[in-house]
N, CA and C atoms as a LAMMPS dump frame, in Angstrom:
ITEM: TIMESTEP
0
ITEM: NUMBER OF ATOMS
408
ITEM: BOX BOUNDS ff ff ff
-5.0000000000000000e+02 5.0000000000000000e+02
-5.0000000000000000e+02 5.0000000000000000e+02
-5.0000000000000000e+02 5.0000000000000000e+02
ITEM: ATOMS id mol type element x y z
1 1 1 N -178.927 188.336 353.161
2 1 2 C -177.705 189.034 353.499
3 1 3 C -177.955 190.54 353.69
4 2 1 N -178.765 191.127 352.806
5 2 2 C -179.07 192.559 352.921
6 2 3 C -179.751 192.872 354.259
7 3 1 N -180.631 191.979 354.712
8 3 2 C -181.314 192.204 355.998
9 3 3 C -180.319 192.199 357.151
10 4 1 N -179.358 191.279 357.078
11 4 2 C -178.344 191.209 358.128
12 4 3 C -177.502 192.489 358.143
13 5 1 N -177.093 192.945 356.967
14 5 2 C -176.306 194.167 356.876
15 5 3 C -177.1 195.374 357.361
16 6 1 N -178.351 195.441 356.969
17 6 2 C -179.202 196.561 357.397
18 6 3 C -179.393 196.559 358.912
19 7 1 N -179.532 195.371 359.495
20 7 2 C -179.729 195.276 360.942
21 7 3 C -178.469 195.686 361.707
22 8 1 N -177.31 195.403 361.157
23 8 2 C -176.062 195.695 361.854
24 8 3 C -175.509 197.094 361.58
25 9 1 N -176.055 197.793 360.596
26 9 2 C -175.544 199.133 360.273
27 9 3 C -175.5 200.06 361.478
28 10 1 N -176.602 200.242 362.237
29 10 2 C -176.538 201.165 363.38
30 10 3 C -175.638 200.66 364.502
31 11 1 N -175.445 199.36 364.597
32 11 2 C -174.571 198.804 365.64
33 11 3 C -173.097 199.022 365.286
34 12 1 N -172.76 198.815 364.021
35 12 2 C -171.377 199.045 363.599
36 12 3 C -171.052 200.537 363.665
37 13 1 N -172.023 201.378 363.386
38 13 2 C -171.851 202.825 363.565
39 13 3 C -171.506 203.125 365.025
40 14 1 N -172.199 202.473 365.942
41 14 2 C -171.903 202.652 367.366
42 14 3 C -170.499 202.175 367.709
43 15 1 N -170.087 201.062 367.128
44 15 2 C -168.74 200.539 367.394
45 15 3 C -167.691 201.523 366.887
46 16 1 N -167.891 202.078 365.702
47 16 2 C -166.975 203.091 365.167
48 16 3 C -166.899 204.287 366.113
49 17 1 N -168.043 204.745 366.603
50 17 2 C -168.089 205.879 367.527
51 17 3 C -167.351 205.56 368.815
52 18 1 N -167.596 204.398 369.383
53 18 2 C -166.997 204.014 370.671
54 18 3 C -165.479 203.891 370.561
55 19 1 N -165.005 203.199 369.545
56 19 2 C -163.56 203 369.389
57 19 3 C -162.866 204.33 369.104
58 20 1 N -163.445 205.137 368.214
59 20 2 C -162.845 206.442 367.89
60 20 3 C -162.804 207.339 369.13
61 21 1 N -163.863 207.334 369.91
62 21 2 C -163.917 208.153 371.125
63 21 3 C -162.898 207.673 372.151
64 22 1 N -162.782 206.369 372.311
65 22 2 C -161.824 205.813 373.266
66 22 3 C -160.399 206.216 372.885
67 23 1 N -160.084 206.133 371.605
68 23 2 C -158.754 206.521 371.15
69 23 3 C -158.524 208.026 371.32
70 24 1 N -159.545 208.83 371.041
71 24 2 C -159.425 210.276 371.202
72 24 3 C -159.212 210.636 372.67
73 25 1 N -159.9 209.959 373.565
74 25 2 C -159.759 210.231 374.996
75 25 3 C -158.324 210.012 375.472
76 26 1 N -157.618 209.078 374.84
77 26 2 C -156.228 208.835 375.234
78 26 3 C -155.351 210.052 374.938
79 27 1 N -155.615 210.725 373.822
80 27 2 C -154.854 211.934 373.495
81 27 3 C -155.137 213.026 374.523
82 28 1 N -156.413 213.194 374.884
83 28 2 C -156.76 214.18 375.905
84 28 3 C -156.234 213.794 377.267
85 29 1 N -156.317 212.511 377.595
86 29 2 C -155.796 212.031 378.876
87 29 3 C -154.303 212.258 379.018
88 30 1 N -153.586 212.085 377.926
89 30 2 C -152.146 212.333 377.95
90 30 3 C -151.864 213.804 378.248
91 31 1 N -152.603 214.703 377.591
92 31 2 C -152.365 216.137 377.772
93 31 3 C -152.811 216.631 379.145
94 32 1 N -153.995 216.194 379.588
95 32 2 C -154.608 216.74 380.806
96 32 3 C -154.176 215.986 382.059
97 33 1 N -154.134 214.649 381.987
98 33 2 C -153.892 213.824 383.175
99 33 3 C -152.517 213.172 383.224
100 34 1 N -151.794 213.22 382.103
101 34 2 C -150.52 212.504 382.054
102 34 3 C -150.711 211.003 382.001
103 35 1 N -151.867 210.551 381.534
104 35 2 C -152.2 209.134 381.451
105 35 3 C -152.93 208.875 380.145
106 36 1 N -152.67 207.841 379.428
107 36 2 C -151.857 206.664 379.71
108 36 3 C -150.381 206.817 379.403
109 37 1 N -149.973 207.97 378.917
110 37 2 C -148.553 208.243 378.654
111 37 3 C -148.229 209.612 379.228
112 38 1 N -146.971 209.83 379.583
113 38 2 C -146.627 211.153 380.105
114 38 3 C -146.849 212.235 379.053
115 39 1 N -147.227 213.436 379.485
116 39 2 C -147.469 214.516 378.519
117 39 3 C -146.18 214.911 377.813
118 40 1 N -146.337 215.398 376.585
119 40 2 C -145.171 215.834 375.815
120 40 3 C -144.667 217.194 376.28
121 41 1 N -145.543 217.954 376.926
122 41 2 C -145.139 219.254 377.458
123 41 3 C -145.957 219.521 378.723
124 42 1 N -145.57 220.548 379.463
125 42 2 C -146.293 220.9 380.683
126 42 3 C -147.71 221.352 380.329
127 43 1 N -148.679 220.923 381.117
128 43 2 C -150.082 221.228 380.848
129 43 3 C -150.412 222.644 381.299
130 44 1 N -150.994 223.405 380.392
131 44 2 C -151.489 224.752 380.685
132 44 3 C -152.894 224.832 380.099
133 45 1 N -153.884 224.88 380.951
134 45 2 C -155.28 224.876 380.516
135 45 3 C -155.58 225.985 379.516
136 46 1 N -154.909 227.109 379.634
137 46 2 C -155.22 228.257 378.792
138 46 3 C -154.342 228.349 377.541
139 47 1 N -153.706 227.245 377.2
140 47 2 C -152.949 227.185 375.951
141 47 3 C -153.791 226.446 374.913
142 48 1 N -153.37 226.506 373.656
143 48 2 C -154.072 225.752 372.608
144 48 3 C -154.049 224.262 372.916
145 49 1 N -152.917 223.785 373.378
146 49 2 C -152.805 222.367 373.725
147 49 3 C -153.719 222.006 374.895
148 50 1 N -153.844 222.911 375.859
149 50 2 C -154.722 222.673 377.005
150 50 3 C -156.182 222.598 376.606
151 51 1 N -156.613 223.537 375.783
152 51 2 C -158.002 223.522 375.29
153 51 3 C -158.245 222.26 374.464
154 52 1 N -157.283 221.916 373.606
155 52 2 C -157.416 220.7 372.796
156 52 3 C -157.517 219.47 373.694
157 53 1 N -156.692 219.415 374.737
158 53 2 C -156.719 218.274 375.645
159 53 3 C -158.055 218.113 376.344
160 54 1 N -158.618 219.224 376.803
161 54 2 C -159.928 219.182 377.469
162 54 3 C -161.006 218.731 376.487
163 55 1 N -160.985 219.288 375.269
164 55 2 C -161.961 218.87 374.255
165 55 3 C -161.8 217.394 373.903
166 56 1 N -160.564 216.947 373.762
167 56 2 C -160.323 215.541 373.42
168 56 3 C -160.798 214.614 374.536
169 57 1 N -160.492 214.968 375.774
170 57 2 C -160.853 214.101 376.901
171 57 3 C -162.359 214.098 377.158
172 58 1 N -162.946 215.271 377.341
173 58 2 C -164.361 215.323 377.697
174 58 3 C -165.277 215.159 376.488
175 59 1 N -164.867 215.682 375.334
176 59 2 C -165.617 215.416 374.101
177 59 3 C -165.575 213.934 373.76
178 60 1 N -164.399 213.337 373.952
179 60 2 C -164.277 211.897 373.735
180 60 3 C -165.173 211.103 374.666
181 61 1 N -165.264 211.528 375.922
182 61 2 C -166.142 210.85 376.883
183 61 3 C -167.605 210.94 376.457
184 62 1 N -168.025 212.135 376.026
185 62 2 C -169.403 212.294 375.558
186 62 3 C -169.668 211.413 374.332
187 63 1 N -168.698 211.362 373.421
188 63 2 C -168.871 210.494 372.259
189 63 3 C -168.87 209.019 372.656
190 64 1 N -168.042 208.667 373.615
191 64 2 C -167.961 207.271 374.049
192 64 3 C -169.328 206.744 374.474
193 65 1 N -170.071 207.555 375.211
194 65 2 C -171.398 207.129 375.671
195 65 3 C -172.495 207.523 374.691
196 66 1 N -172.136 208.306 373.687
197 66 2 C -173.11 208.683 372.666
198 66 3 C -174.092 209.739 373.132
199 67 1 N -173.608 210.748 373.852
200 67 2 C -174.462 211.816 374.364
201 67 3 C -174.107 213.104 373.641
202 68 1 N -175.099 213.753 373.034
203 68 2 C -174.872 214.921 372.181
204 68 3 C -173.885 214.585 371.061
205 69 1 N -174.057 213.401 370.487
206 69 2 C -173.107 212.885 369.507
207 69 3 C -172.866 213.852 368.356
208 70 1 N -173.922 214.325 367.739
209 70 2 C -173.744 215.162 366.544
210 70 3 C -172.985 216.46 366.818
211 71 1 N -173.395 217.278 367.782
212 71 2 C -172.64 218.526 367.995
213 71 3 C -171.227 218.287 368.512
214 72 1 N -171.038 217.302 369.385
215 72 2 C -169.697 217.024 369.913
216 72 3 C -168.787 216.529 368.791
217 73 1 N -169.295 215.643 367.951
218 73 2 C -168.492 215.135 366.837
219 73 3 C -168.134 216.267 365.875
220 74 1 N -169.046 217.193 365.675
221 74 2 C -168.77 218.332 364.792
222 74 3 C -167.644 219.194 365.36
223 75 1 N -167.697 219.458 366.658
224 75 2 C -166.644 220.26 367.301
225 75 3 C -165.308 219.532 367.223
226 76 1 N -165.303 218.228 367.501
227 76 2 C -164.055 217.466 367.445
228 76 3 C -163.519 217.371 366.017
229 77 1 N -164.403 217.308 365.041
230 77 2 C -163.973 217.311 363.65
231 77 3 C -163.24 218.625 363.339
232 78 1 N -163.811 219.719 363.774
233 78 2 C -163.165 221.013 363.591
234 78 3 C -161.841 221.107 364.321
235 79 1 N -161.802 220.568 365.536
236 79 2 C -160.561 220.558 366.308
237 79 3 C -159.467 219.823 365.546
238 80 1 N -159.814 218.697 364.965
239 80 2 C -158.818 217.919 364.225
240 80 3 C -158.39 218.621 362.942
241 81 1 N -159.302 219.35 362.302
242 81 2 C -158.933 220.129 361.117
243 81 3 C -157.949 221.238 361.505
244 82 1 N -158.235 221.924 362.6
245 82 2 C -157.335 222.973 363.086
246 82 3 C -155.981 222.371 363.452
247 83 1 N -155.997 221.235 364.154
248 83 2 C -154.744 220.576 364.53
249 83 3 C -153.918 220.233 363.292
250 84 1 N -154.59 219.731 362.264
251 84 2 C -153.868 219.377 361.043
252 84 3 C -153.237 220.611 360.408
253 85 1 N -154.029 221.647 360.217
254 85 2 C -153.513 222.809 359.493
255 85 3 C -152.513 223.632 360.313
256 86 1 N -152.619 223.584 361.638
257 86 2 C -151.661 224.343 362.456
258 86 3 C -150.378 223.556 362.73
259 87 1 N -150.507 222.268 363.005
260 87 2 C -149.344 221.498 363.442
261 87 3 C -148.701 220.66 362.339
262 88 1 N -149.491 220.185 361.405
263 88 2 C -148.953 219.235 360.429
264 88 3 C -148.711 219.828 359.044
265 89 1 N -149.676 220.532 358.508
266 89 2 C -149.571 221.05 357.146
267 89 3 C -148.332 221.931 356.927
268 90 1 N -147.909 222.743 357.901
269 90 2 C -146.7 223.542 357.663
270 90 3 C -145.434 222.697 357.451
271 91 1 N -145.489 221.409 357.831
272 91 2 C -144.327 220.541 357.689
273 91 3 C -144.282 219.84 356.331
274 92 1 N -145.245 220.082 355.491
275 92 2 C -145.265 219.467 354.165
276 92 3 C -146.679 219.196 353.723
277 93 1 N -146.856 218.958 352.427
278 93 2 C -148.196 218.78 351.864
279 93 3 C -148.825 217.427 352.209
280 94 1 N -148.067 216.35 352.076
281 94 2 C -148.635 215.002 352.227
282 94 3 C -148.759 214.6 353.69
283 95 1 N -149.945 214.133 354.112
284 95 2 C -150.126 213.721 355.512
285 95 3 C -149.161 212.625 355.962
286 96 1 N -148.776 211.749 355.068
287 96 2 C -147.831 210.69 355.453
288 96 3 C -146.461 211.28 355.785
289 97 1 N -146.1 212.348 355.102
290 97 2 C -144.805 212.989 355.322
291 97 3 C -144.853 213.905 356.545
292 98 1 N -145.973 214.622 356.739
293 98 2 C -146.033 215.599 357.831
294 98 3 C -146.588 215.024 359.139
295 99 1 N -146.9 213.731 359.167
296 99 2 C -147.369 213.089 360.398
297 99 3 C -148.819 213.39 360.746
298 100 1 N -149.599 213.841 359.777
299 100 2 C -150.963 214.247 360.069
300 100 3 C -152.047 213.242 359.72
301 101 1 N -151.665 211.982 359.425
302 101 2 C -152.693 211.009 359.022
303 101 3 C -153.788 210.847 360.065
304 102 1 N -153.415 210.753 361.334
305 102 2 C -154.426 210.573 362.383
306 102 3 C -155.36 211.766 362.477
307 103 1 N -154.819 212.958 362.391
308 103 2 C -155.662 214.152 362.466
309 103 3 C -156.666 214.18 361.316
310 104 1 N -156.211 213.832 360.11
311 104 2 C -157.113 213.806 358.953
312 104 3 C -158.172 212.727 359.134
313 105 1 N -157.759 211.543 359.546
314 105 2 C -158.712 210.448 359.719
315 105 3 C -159.733 210.771 360.805
316 106 1 N -159.267 211.258 361.958
317 106 2 C -160.197 211.661 363.015
318 106 3 C -161.154 212.739 362.51
319 107 1 N -160.647 213.704 361.785
320 107 2 C -161.472 214.794 361.27
321 107 3 C -162.647 214.244 360.464
322 108 1 N -162.371 213.319 359.561
323 108 2 C -163.437 212.824 358.699
324 108 3 C -164.317 211.778 359.38
325 109 1 N -163.782 211.002 360.305
326 109 2 C -164.632 210.082 361.08
327 109 3 C -165.608 210.891 361.922
328 110 1 N -165.12 211.941 362.579
329 110 2 C -165.999 212.766 363.406
330 110 3 C -166.987 213.561 362.562
331 111 1 N -166.557 213.996 361.385
332 111 2 C -167.494 214.662 360.488
333 111 3 C -168.61 213.707 360.079
334 112 1 N -168.259 212.466 359.793
335 112 2 C -169.265 211.452 359.466
336 112 3 C -170.223 211.239 360.641
337 113 1 N -169.677 211.118 361.854
338 113 2 C -170.526 210.92 363.033
339 113 3 C -171.431 212.124 363.286
340 114 1 N -170.972 213.313 362.93
341 114 2 C -171.811 214.497 363.125
342 114 3 C -173.034 214.469 362.214
343 115 1 N -172.96 213.738 361.126
344 115 2 C -174.089 213.603 360.211
345 115 3 C -174.89 212.329 360.513
346 116 1 N -174.179 211.235 360.769
347 116 2 C -174.831 209.932 360.939
348 116 3 C -175.406 209.713 362.331
349 117 1 N -174.862 210.392 363.33
350 117 2 C -175.326 210.184 364.697
351 117 3 C -174.553 209.086 365.391
352 118 1 N -175.049 208.698 366.545
353 118 2 C -174.318 207.779 367.411
354 118 3 C -174.623 206.321 367.243
355 119 1 N -175.629 205.99 366.477
356 119 2 C -175.975 204.586 366.301
357 119 3 C -176.916 204.081 367.378
358 120 1 N -177.167 202.81 367.296
359 120 2 C -178.147 202.162 368.169
360 120 3 C -177.695 202.101 369.624
361 121 1 N -176.411 201.935 369.85
362 121 2 C -175.885 201.812 371.206
363 121 3 C -175.36 203.162 371.679
364 122 1 N -176.261 204.108 371.885
365 122 2 C -175.866 205.437 372.344
366 122 3 C -176.914 205.979 373.301
367 123 1 N -176.497 206.888 374.178
368 123 2 C -177.463 207.537 375.064
369 123 3 C -178.455 208.373 374.269
370 124 1 N -177.988 208.982 373.182
371 124 2 C -178.908 209.741 372.325
372 124 3 C -180.061 208.861 371.868
373 125 1 N -179.749 207.651 371.461
374 125 2 C -180.766 206.711 370.973
375 125 3 C -181.734 206.335 372.108
376 126 1 N -181.177 206.043 373.284
377 126 2 C -182.007 205.669 374.433
378 126 3 C -182.919 206.82 374.855
379 127 1 N -182.353 208.033 374.937
380 127 2 C -183.142 209.184 375.378
381 127 3 C -184.188 209.601 374.363
382 128 1 N -183.97 209.25 373.103
383 128 2 C -184.94 209.553 372.077
384 128 3 C -186.077 208.517 372.08
385 129 1 N -185.994 207.543 372.932
386 129 2 C -187.047 206.551 373.04
387 129 3 C -186.66 205.206 372.461
388 130 1 N -185.428 205.089 371.989
389 130 2 C -184.954 203.796 371.5
390 130 3 C -185.658 203.312 370.266
391 131 1 N -186.149 204.235 369.438
392 131 2 C -186.855 203.8 368.231
393 131 3 C -185.872 203.201 367.242
394 132 1 N -186.268 202.117 366.625
395 132 2 C -185.418 201.492 365.605
396 132 3 C -185.548 202.246 364.288
397 133 1 N -184.526 202.128 363.481
398 133 2 C -184.59 202.76 362.178
399 133 3 C -183.776 204.02 362.114
400 134 1 N -183.755 204.814 363.191
401 134 2 C -182.936 206.015 363.199
402 134 3 C -181.561 205.683 363.713
403 135 1 N -180.592 206.514 363.397
404 135 2 C -179.248 206.241 363.898
405 135 3 C -178.793 207.287 364.907
406 136 1 N -179.734 208.043 365.431
407 136 2 C -179.508 209.03 366.49
408 136 3 C -178.337 209.897 366.193
């Protein structure tokens, strides 16, 4: 059983990265492209929301394919921390009350990815030579 778990660890890490990136891209897509849902406000590239949207969309795309996983995940983790403290924390202490659960969860998932890397199914892994054992 331990061998099976050890073999699947880098693959499940990749699945976590892919799903988290796909979900993050939807937030950026909403802000920048109006897809898959209409934007909540008019898009202005030079606003905080505009910068966040670009980071969410293109950072999410880079994470989706696992390219520059560690630095991109670190930046997105910081983005989510800023989003939490600017938009949610002023509305109350508890994330469940202030609507910040997603921002907190994304922050720590991306922080984890910035340390753990992209996993076996990532461009980082392929470009590094596809060596087994590392999690890129």
